[in-house]
C-alpha positions, 0 to 999 in steps of 0.5 A: 352506904348508910345514905342508901347509895351503892346498894349491893345484894350479898346473899340471895339464895337458900334464905328463909327467915334471916331474922338475926344479922351481925357484922364481925368487924374484926374478922371481916365477916357477916353472920346471920341466923335463919329461923326457917333453915334453922342455921346460923351461917357466915360469909365474908363481907362480899358474900363469899366463902359462905358456910354453916356455923351452927345447926340445927337451931330451933327458932333463932331471932336476934344475933350479936357477937362479942370477942370470941363468942356469938350470942343469939335469942331463940323463940322456941327455947325462950333462951339466950344461947352462946357459941364459939364465933369461929367454930360454932362449938361449945354451945351453952344456954346463957339464960333460959325461961325468957318469953317474948325474946326479940333482938340482942346486942352485946356491948363492950365499952372498952372496945371501939373499932373504926372511926365515926365520920360524923363524930366531930361536929356532926360531920358539918351537918345541921341535922342528919349525918350518914357515913359513907366509905368515902366520907359522909352525906348530910340529909334532912328529917322527913319531908324537908329538903336539903339546902344548896349548901348540901349541909343544912336544912330548914326547920320545917317544910315550905308547904305542908298539910296539918291534920288531926286524928283526935289523939295526935296532930300530924304534918305531911310535907308537900315539898317531897313526893312521899307524903309521909306523915310526921307526928308533932309531939304536942303534949296532953291531947285527948280529942282534937277536932279542929285546928289552924295555923298562924303563920305570923307567930308560928303557932298551931291552934286547936280545939280539944272537946274532951278537955273543953279547951282551945290551945296552941303550941309551936310547930315543933310541939313545944310551949303548949298553952291554953288560950280558952278553958273552963 
């Protein structure tokens, strides 16, 4: 599920570098492009009925599909290729001489399959809504715990560390065990040295020795203003 539960390994054998992955919702299939085996393969959504669709392919990376075709990028040929989705035949080059190719996605605005369980009022979640087969799960940004109602989050952790690394100001939550640092989007930072936090007004104060200023902003990085400057 998109909330990380019910994890299941579908394919584990004869894989090298499975760079590209695409779900064929209409055909209930899973397709992947492997640059080591030089194949584009397909299986059903349970990992069964596995077979090779296109081989050889030199160094496939991104993979997508639209209607009756699959499309993929190739590092070696520096091209975007296309083939029939069901047979793997009729391979053509859509566009060549494209260095630095990475992923690719096909978009059809007129076609939409399925229902977004988070589409109405964000699934009732205050922040992140993650669909599940049986419904949805609410979760919070990094370092913030979900409230007892199972749907809402506080705007910030209860306890945390603030630190500067010259070019940015970051926060580490002490409410969770992962201690992942989160970037605070304070604008126009050049060389931040010292900082402190005013819990009454909810303001971060910091010095920037390159600009020779003392400034402050909200904890989310907004409303930055100069307190003392030249």
